C-alpha positions in Angstrom: 87.2 73.6 63.2 89.0 74.3 66.2 87.5 73.1 69.6 86.2 75.6 72.1 87.9 76.6 74.9 86.7 77.7 78.5 88.4 81.0 78.3 86.4 82.0 74.7 83.8 84.5 74.8 80.5 83.1 73.4 77.6 85.0 72.2 74.3 84.6 70.3 74.5 85.1 66.6 72.5 88.3 65.4 71.4 85.9 62.4 69.1 84.1 65.1 65.7 84.8 66.2 64.4 83.5 69.7 61.2 83.0 70.8 59.7 81.4 74.0 56.9 79.0 73.3 55.5 76.9 76.5 58.6 77.2 78.5 60.8 76.4 75.6 62.7 78.6 73.4 62.3 78.2 69.5 65.4 79.6 67.4 65.3 80.6 64.0 68.3 80.9 61.9 67.5 83.8 59.4 69.7 82.5 56.4 69.4 78.8 56.6 65.8 79.1 57.7 66.2 76.2 60.1 64.6 76.0 63.5 65.7 74.5 66.6 64.2 73.9 70.1 65.7 74.5 73.3 64.7 72.7 76.3 66.3 72.3 80.0 69.8 72.5 80.1 70.2 74.0 76.6 67.3 76.6 77.4 69.5 77.6 80.4 72.9 77.7 78.5 71.1 80.1 76.2 69.9 82.2 78.6 73.4 82.7 80.1 74.4 84.2 76.5 72.1 87.1 76.9 75.3 89.3 76.8 78.5 87.7 75.5 80.3 85.6 78.3 83.5 83.3 78.7 82.1 79.6 78.8 84.0 79.8 82.2 81.4 81.9 83.4 78.6 79.7 82.1 80.2 76.8 83.6 80.5 78.6 87.0 76.8 79.6 86.9 75.3 76.1 85.9 77.9 74.4 88.4 76.1 76.9 91.3 72.5 76.0 89.9 72.6 72.3 89.2 74.0 69.3 91.3 76.5 68.0 89.2 80.5 68.3 89.6 82.4 70.5 87.0 84.0 67.7 85.3 80.7 66.3 84.4 79.3 70.0 83.5 82.5 71.1 81.3 82.4 68.7 78.8 78.6 68.5 78.4 78.9 72.5 77.8 81.7 72.4 75.5 79.8 69.7 72.9 76.8 71.9 73.1 78.6 75.0 72.3 80.2 73.0 69.5 77.1 72.0 67.9 75.5 75.6 68.0 78.6 76.9 66.5 78.8 74.4 63.6 74.9 75.4 63.1 76.1 79.3 63.3 73.6 79.9 66.3 76.7 81.5 68.3 79.7 83.2 67.4 82.8 83.0 69.5 85.7 85.1 70.2 88.7 83.2 71.1 91.2 84.5 73.5 94.9 83.7 72.7 
């Protein structure tokens, strides 16, 4: 699988049901039947994908919200989104 780029557009998969529970978000993938819990930073990233958006815009928002440099945020966001893509929780439209 190719690595994600900050210019890629990411979106929530239509195969995922998301339900807030006690301040967290529980995701269920319809086809696999697997459940995932999102908290804190991962929950915020999910919220930023309410509409399809570039990873760059997500990083811009996170940088404005948290006290961390872009150089720290970017690899963490890319790693998390790679994991979500691997589990088919998101879709990606790669900009070429």
